[in-house]
N, C-alpha and C positions, 0 to 999 in steps of 0.2 A: 414525515420522517425524512431524514436526509442521509446521504451517503458520502463517504470521503474517498506507473507508467514505465517500460524499459527503452533503451535506445535501440536504434536499427529497426529491422522489420520483424513482424510477428504474424503468426496466422493462428486461427482458432481450430478447436476440435469440437466438442459438443456437450458439455453437461455442467455448466456452472455460470454464475453471473455476479457482476459487481464492478464499481469504478471509483476514481479519484484523481487529484493533481497536486503540485508542490507549491509555488510561491503563495497561492491563496489558501493557506492551511485547509486542505479538504478534510471533512469529517462526516461521519454518518451517525449522528446521534441527535438526542433531544432536539433542541430547536435548531441546530445548525451543524450537523455532522457531515463531514465530507470524506469520501473514500478514494484512494488512489490505486490505480492498477497499471501494470506494465505491459501486459500483452494478453492474448486470449488463447485458451485451449479448451478442448472438449472435456466432458466429465469422465471419459475412459482413458486409461493409460496410453493407449495407442494414438489418441488424437491429441493435438496440442497446438497452442499458439506458438509460432516460431519467430525468431528475430534473426536478422542477419548477423554474420560474425562480428565480433568485437573489433574495435580499432587495434591496430598493432603499433609497436613503437620502433623507431629507427635507432640507430646507434647513438645519435645525439640527443635521445630522449624525447623527440617531437612525436606527436600523435599523427599517424597516418591513417587514411581511410582505405580499408581493403578493397580490391578491385570488384569483388562480388557485390559489396555494398554500393559502390559507385554505380554498377550496372543496374542494380534495383532502383536506385534513384532516377537513373536515366529512363527506365521503363515508365516512370510516372511524370516524366518531363521535368525533373528536378535537377538542377546544376548544384553539385556539392558545395562549391565555393560560395555561390549565391546563397545556398541554404544556410551555411555557417555564418554568413555576413548579414543575416536578418531575414532571408526569405522564409524561414520557419514560421515567421509571424503572420504569414498569409493564411488566414482561416476561411477563405471562400469555400463554399460547399463542395465545389468540384475538386478542391485541393485538400480537404480534410478526409485523410484516408481512414476508412471505416472497417473494411474487412481485415480478418486476422492476418492474412498474408500480405497486407499492404502497409503495415506498421513500419515507419522509418524514423530513427532517432539517433543519428550520429553524434559522438562526443564533440562538445564545443568547449574547448579548454577555457577555464576561468569564468564561465557563464554564471555559475552559482557562487558568486562572491558573498561576503558577509551581509552586505546591504540587501541584495535580493533575497537571500535566505531569511533575513529578519522581517522583511516586508511581505513575505508570502502570506496570502490570506486563505480563508476557508471559502468554499463555494456554496454558501447558503443553500443547503439541501435539507429542508425539514418537512415534517408532516403534522398536520393538526390531528388531535385525538379523533376527531370525526372521520378521518380517513380510515380508521380501523373499524368503524361501526358495522361493516358488513362482513367482518372476518368469520370464517368457519374454522373448525378445528379447536384445539386446546389452547386457551389463553388464560393464564392466572391473573388474579388482581394486580393492578398496577403497583410496583414496589415502592416503598418509601424512599425519597431521595437519600442518597449517601454522599456526604461531602467528600470531594476529591481532596486527597492529601498530597502536598508537595513532596517529591522525593528529595532527600538530602543529597546535595552534591559531595563528592563527585559522583555523577550518575553511573559511570563505568564501574565503580566499586560494588554497586548493589544490583544494577540492572544493565550489564554489559551488552546484552543482545538488542536493546532498544535503540531506536533512532527515528529520523524523520525522512520522508520521501518528498522530494521536491519535483515539481513539473509545471508546464505552461499549458494553458487553456486559452480559448477565445476571450475569456474574461480577464486573463492576466496570469501572473505566477501564482501558483497554489501549493499547498502542503498537506500531507498526511503523516500518519505515524506507521511504523513498521517494525519488524522483528527479524533478527537473524536466525535462521533455522538450519538443522542438520541436513546434510546431503548424503543419502544412503550410498550413492555411487562414489563419493569422495569423502569418506569418513575422516573427521578432523580437519578437513580442508574445504569447507563448504563456502560457496559464494552465492547462496540462496537467501532471499529476503522474502517474508510473508507480509502481505498487506491486504487491503480491500480492492475488489475489482473496480469500484468507482474511482479509484486512485490512478488508474491507468487508461480507462476507456469511459467515454461519455454515455455509453448505453444506447438504448434504442433510437435516440435522437441526435446521436453524434458519432464521433470516431475516436481514434487514438490520440491521447495527449502526447505532448512533445517535451523533449529535454528532461526525461525522468532520471533522477539521481537520488541515491541514498547516502545519508550522512549518519553514521553511528555515533551515539552519545553526543548528539548535537548540543552545544552550549554546556559541555560537561562540567564546568565550574559553577553553573547556575547563576551567570551574570544577569543583571537586570537589562531591560530593553535599552535603557540610557547608556549603560556600560557597553553594550554590544554595538553601539553606534560607531565606536572607535576600535572595535575588536579586529584582530588580524584573522585571515582565514584559518590559520592553524588553531586559534582560540575558539572560533565558532565550530570547526570541523577538525578536532584533534586526531581523529583516526582516518582522515581523508574523505574525499568525495568519490563515491563509486557509482558509475553509470550503468543503467540497465542495458545489457547487450542482448537480452532475451527476456520475454515475459509471457505469461499465459494467464487467462481468466476464463470464466465459464462461458459457454454459448449462451446460456440463459441470461447472463447479465448483459451481453452484447445485444441480444434480441429483445430483452424485456426491461432492462434496467432504466430506472428513472430517478430523477433528482428529488422528487417528492413522492409521497404516498406509499413508500416502501416497496415499489415494484422491483422484483429481482433480488430482494435483500437476503433471502435464504441461500442464495448462491453468490453472495458478494465477497469473493475472496480472490486473491491472485498471488502468483509466485513470480519474482523477478530474479534473473541471474545477473549478477553484477561483475563489473571489471573496474580496476582503479583508473581514475582520470589521469593520474601521473604515474609514470613508470617508478616503481619502488623496488622493494627487496624480493619480489616474487612471491610474497606470502598471500594466502587466501584471506578472505574477508573474516572467516572464523579464526584463523591463526592471528590475524591483526587485532581483533577485539578480545581474543582469549576465550570465546564461548559461543555455543549455538544451541538452541532449544530443540528437543525432538518434538514432532507433531504427532498427536494421538488422533487417529481416524476411527478409534473404537472407544471413544470416551463414554462414560455411563450416561444413561438417560438423564434428562434434566432433573427430575425429582431426586435422583441419587447422588447428585453433585452437591457436596457440602459447602464449598467455597470457591469463587473465581475471582482473580485479581486482574483488573484491566489497567494497562499502561498506556500513556499517550501524552502528547503535547497540545492540550486544548488552546485554541486560538481565538474563538469568539468570546465577547465579553461575558463574564468579568475577567477572562484570561487573555493573555497577549501572545500566546504561541511560542514563547521563549523558554518556558520552564516545563519540566517533567512532572506529571502527576499520576496518582494511582487511586483506583477504587477497589474495595473488596466487599463482596456481598455473596449471599446464597442466591443462586439463580432461580428464576421462575421461567414459565413458558410463554411464548408469544407466537401466535399463528397469524401470518399476514394473508396467506392463501391456503385454503384447505388441502389442495393437491401438493403443496410444497412442504419440505421439512420444517418441523416446529423450531423456532429459534430460542437461544438462551436470551434472558433479559435480566438485568440487575439494576438496582438503584445506583445512580451516579450522577454528579452534577457536572462532569466534564462536557465541553461543548465542541463545536466544529473544530477540526484540526487533529482530534484524537481519533478520527476515522482511520481504520486500518491497524491501529495499535493492537498488540497481542493480548489475548485472554489466556491466563495460565491457571491451570488446576492440577490436582493430582491425577496423573494419567492411569491407564489400565494396569500398568506395571507398578503403581504405587509412587512413581517419581514425578516431579514437576514436569509438565508438557504443555505446549501450545494447543488449546482445544477450540479456539474461535478467534475472531478478530471483531473490533468495533465496526458496525455497519450502519446502524440508524438509531435515531432518537427523536422525541418530540420537539417541536419548535420552541417549547417552553423549557426544555431541559428537564432534568430530574431522573431520567433513566436512559440506559443504552441497551441495544439488542445486537446480537452477533449470530452468525450461521453456526449450526451444529455441523462439524466437518465429517463427511461420509464418503461414499465411493466417488461422487463427483470431484470432491476436493482432492482426494487421493489420486484420481486420474491426472488432474492438473499437476500436482506435485511430482508424481512419478515421471510424467512426460518431460518436465524440465530437468529433473535429475538425470534421466537417461540420455537426454540430449548431450550433456556435458560429462558423460561417464568417462573417466580416465583422462580428462583434461585439467 
C-alpha cells in the first residue's frame, strides 16, 4: 500500500500518523497512492504539532518573514535568504528536520507556478497484497473495483472544498489531494485544510516536507494537460495559493509511518492551517471558496455506513493529476494491524495523487461530513482505504483550531 506539509515550524503531540507531498502527486492508494501532511500533533487535544507564525505583509504588499521565524531558522543554522534562494533543496540527513518542533517552511513567493504544479508527481507508495497476509482483526473481502468518474467542470460548482496540496521532497515536487474543513474556533472563517499525514511528513524514515501549499479548485475549468502548459497562474489556481503556516499530524505516523506496507495507515491524517501567499482582501479560505465541510469524529461503524464518496486528483497512470475524480461505494473493513483502528475500504480505481482527498458520508447528524481521507491502496489499484476518524484525529484537529482561535 502507499500513502499520499505546512510552512514554518511545527511540533508534534502524540496520537496519530500519516504523510505526503506536492509536485510529485502524493497518494496513498492501490498501486501508488501518496499522502501529504503539513505538521505533527499528538492524538490528544492538548498536544499538537506547531508551526511558526505565518509571514506578514508590508504596506507595499511584499511578504516579510517574522522575526520569530528567522530566529527559528537561525537555531538550525539556516539563513532565510539562502533558504529562499534554493537552500531548501538540501536534503542531507542532518538538514532534514524530523521532530515536530523542527518543521520550517517559510513562504517563497511564486514557487508554485503552473508548470511546477502541473509536473508534480506521486511518490510511488504502494503495497503488495501479500503485505496484508499477516493481518489480524476484521478485514472484509476485497471490494470490486469502482471506476473513478470525472467531476464535471467547473469543480468549484460541485465540490468547492476540494483541492490539491503541493510540496517538495528529496525525490522532487509532489502532490496530494485535500479538503477545506470547518474551524470551530472561527465559524464561517476557516483556514483549515484536511489531508493525509504522509502528505506532510515522510514518517519513520524521514522528516518534514517543504514548501507545502494548498490550491483550492485546482484547474477549475478542467483543462487538459496540454492546455495547462500555457495556462496562467490564475487559471491553474483561480482561488489562490495558500501556504501552510501550521500543521499537525499524529505521532504514530511520524514514528511508524512507511511508504509501503500500510505502516501507520490507521493514523494517516493531518490538519494544515493556511495563509494566502499574496496579500488579498483579508478573507479566510472558507470565505474565499464559499464553503467548508464539517468533520465527523463519531461517524457510524463501518457496517452501518451506506455510502462514501472519495474525491481526489489521481496522478499515476492512467490518470495525469490534472483532473478531479470521484468514487462512490459502500465501505468495507480493513485491518492492517490488530491493535490499530480498523479502516474504511472502498472499491476505487483512483491512483497515486488522490492521497489525502476527502471521504464524505452522512454524518452522525444526518448531514454530509468528512469522515476519512485517502491513505493507502494496492500497487495494482482497484481499492482505497482511509482511517476512521476518532479521538486521535479529533485531538489533532482541536489543537490546530485552538491555536488560531480568534485570529
